[in-house]
N, C-alpha and C positions, 0 to 999 in steps of 0.2 A: 799477887802474881806472879813474880818470879821466882818463891818456894814451890810454886806448880808447875811450871818451864822445869822448875832444876828436876826436882822429883818425879817427874817424865823421862828426862834423856835419862837421871838412874834407872830408872826401870826398864828399859830402851837397849840401855849397854850391857845391864843382868842378863835381856835377851839376848844381847848379842854373844854373850859371852858365851851362851846353851846349842846358838846355832850361826856359827861364827862365818860371817861373808852369803848368809842364806834367808833376813830376817824378811821378811815381808811386808813393802812399806806398808805404812798406818793407811794411805789414801788407795790402795785398792783395796785394802783386807773393810773400810768401810763402806767403798761400794759392791764388796759381797752383800753386806748385812745387811743395806738398804735395800736391793733388790728380794733379799726374803720381808722386809718387812710384812705381817700380816695385812690380807685384806679381809673385808666383812663380806664370808657366803650372803646370799639372801637368803636363807634360809635358817633356823634358829641351830646350838649347837646342842648333840647327845652325848652323852661320855657311855662307850662298848666298855666293858667289862669294870673288874671292880676298881674299889678305892685304891692309892696308893699303885706302887707297881703291877702293871698288868693291863690297866686301863688307859681306854687314852680316847681323847674327842675326835668327833668327828663331824660334818656336817648334818643334818636332819636331811639326808637327802639318797635313800641308800634303794629306794623301789629301782625295781629293774635290773640291779646289780647280780650277778647269778651265781657269780664266785666269790670267794678270798682267798690268795694266795698270803701263807703266812710263814715268811722261812725264819728259820732259829724257834724252839720249843721249850717254853723258861718251864719255871715252878707253877705256873696262873696259864689255865688254858679258857678262863674265862672271855676275851675280847672274842673269839674265836667259839667259843658257844654262844655269844649273845650275834653272830653273823647267823650263826647253821638256823638260828630259831626265827631271827626276819627270811629265815628261805634260799638261803648260798646255802652253796658245796664249799667245803671249809676245805683247802690243801695246806698240808703241814711239812714240812721238810727242815733236819737235821739229824749231824751222821752222830751227835756227841750225847745223842739220849736214844733211847727205845721207842717213843711214842712220846704220846700228848697227856698230859697231867691228865683228865680226865678224858671221856669216851662220847663219841654222841653219832648216831648212824649217818651222820650226814661226813664226818670229818675223813680224813685220804689221809694218811703218814707216807711219804718216804725216808729212808736211812741216807740221806747225803745232805750236802755240803752244797746250796748255791754260789755259784763262783761265776768266775770270768770265763770260763772252758769246761767242757765236758767230759769228765770220766771217770773213771772207779768209783770213785769217790765223792766228786762235783759236780753237779749239773749247772746249768745254765737256766737262767730263768723265763729265754725261750723254749728253749727244748723242755723245761717242764710246766708250760702251759701248753704247748704242742700237744705233750703228752698225755695230759692229764682235760684236755675239752677236745679231743676228736673228731673233727666237722665241725666246730664253735668257731671262728675266726671272726665274730661281729662284736659279740655281747661284752656287758660293760659287767669288771670287776672289779675289786678290791685288793689294793697291796698294804700289807704291814712289816715291816719287816724292821728286824732287830739282831744284826745278824755280827754285834761286835766289833765295827769297823770296815769288816766287807762289804759292807754297804756300797761305797764310791765304785769297790771296781764291779761290781753287780751293775750299779747303775752304767756308766761307762759303756759297758757288753750290750746292755740291751738292747734295741732300736726303738726307735722314736716312735713306729708304726704302733709296738706292742705297750708301751708307756702310754700311751691317747688313749689305750684300752683301761685303764685304771682309771676309770671315775674318782677316784679317794685314794691317796696315796698316805699314809701314814711310816713315818721312818724315825728312827732311834737314832738317831747323827751322836757317833764316839772321836773321841779326839779330838772335837774340834777348836779347844787350848793350843793344839800344835801350828792350827790355820796362820801362828807367826811365823811357822816354817816356810818359808817360800817354794821348798820342793814338796812339802804337803798340801802347802794353799793350792798349786797349779792342779793337782790330782780331784784333789774335795772340790774346789771352784763347777770347775770342768765339770763334774757330778751333780754337781748343781743346779749350775744355769743349763745342763741339758734337759731336767726337770722343770725347770722354766720356763721352757720354749712349750711346752702344753700341760703345764697347770703353774698354782697361784697360791701361793704359803697365805692357808686363814688360821694357823693356829700354832702355837709355841710355848710350849711348858721346858723348864729347866729341869734337871734330874738332883735332886738335894740330895745325893746320894756321892756326889763325884764333887770334885774342887775348882776353883771359879781363877782366872787369870784375869787379871786389874792391871789392863797397862794404860795409864790419863785416861781419856773420856771413853775407852775401851772394854766393857766386861766380858768376857768371852765365860760362858760357865761349860767344864771338859765334856757335858755330856748332857744333849735337851732330846728333846720329840716334836718332831715338826708335821703340820696336818697339810698336805696340800690338794686345793680342787682342781678337777678342770676346766681352763680356764673357759670352756663354752656354758659349765654350770654357773659363772660369776661373771651377773651384770650389770655391775657399778663398780669404779676402783673406789670407793670407797676402803681409806687405811682405819684400820681396828684400834680401840686406844683403851676396852676393857679387860686389861693385866692386872691380878690373876682374871681368869673367869670363872664366875661361882659355880662351873661341876671339875675346877680344878680342883685337886689335888697332889699334895705331895708325897715322894715317893718312901719316904721313912719322916717318922715323929722326930727327927732331929735336923737343927740348922736347917729352916726355914727360906725359901733360894727364891725369890718373884722374877721374872725377867726381868732384865737389867732392861734399862729406856732407853740404850741404843737399839738394840732390836726390835722395837715399833716405834712407827711414823709418829703419832701422839707424846712419846718421850723424847727423839731425839731431835 
């Protein structure tokens, strides 16, 4: 026991050297993680997109969703194609590329980054949705966002009423190891707690291309994929224990990375 406690303080001291005077108290970090423990949705999961990168688990609750908004366009567009094949219009935005990896009649692309305010290079999520769905202010939507760390500013800048239109939200969250830095923690936790006002986390999948930071019993993969379901679609408060899910797929064939047990209620 003494050896475990000693190791804990050694690790905390190493972090304190990285973030002098700015270390997040462990109890606050544990509190955020507990808020994100996945609940069981009332319907099964399906996988949209391919195995590996570009595929995500979502509840099979897509009927009636009219559009998918997908900021961040990578080398694979199979998630977006799967949404289009289910009858959604698919809106994509990314200023770093000239278009999606594949084409589909339901695809609509804008060469812009999504950010906290609109200018000639950036557009807010609210402006993008308004311009894309002129005259439609009520239909359910789906959001899939992988924008390399800009997701926190986008979430903070998005009105809660608009977030509530997204029945399903899929977020690739980056730099999570920096949650030990209390300044980053403040921004990231506010963004995530904002989402949790309207949505429940139902799935987490760690990206095994990235590193892991382990401090005592808190294990944080640097990048993870989160699926949120709007709370009016969640019927019971039952926490999931089935990690990894049978439909989960590693992002790369190297370095298998199961979801650390501190991230789900069945393991903590």
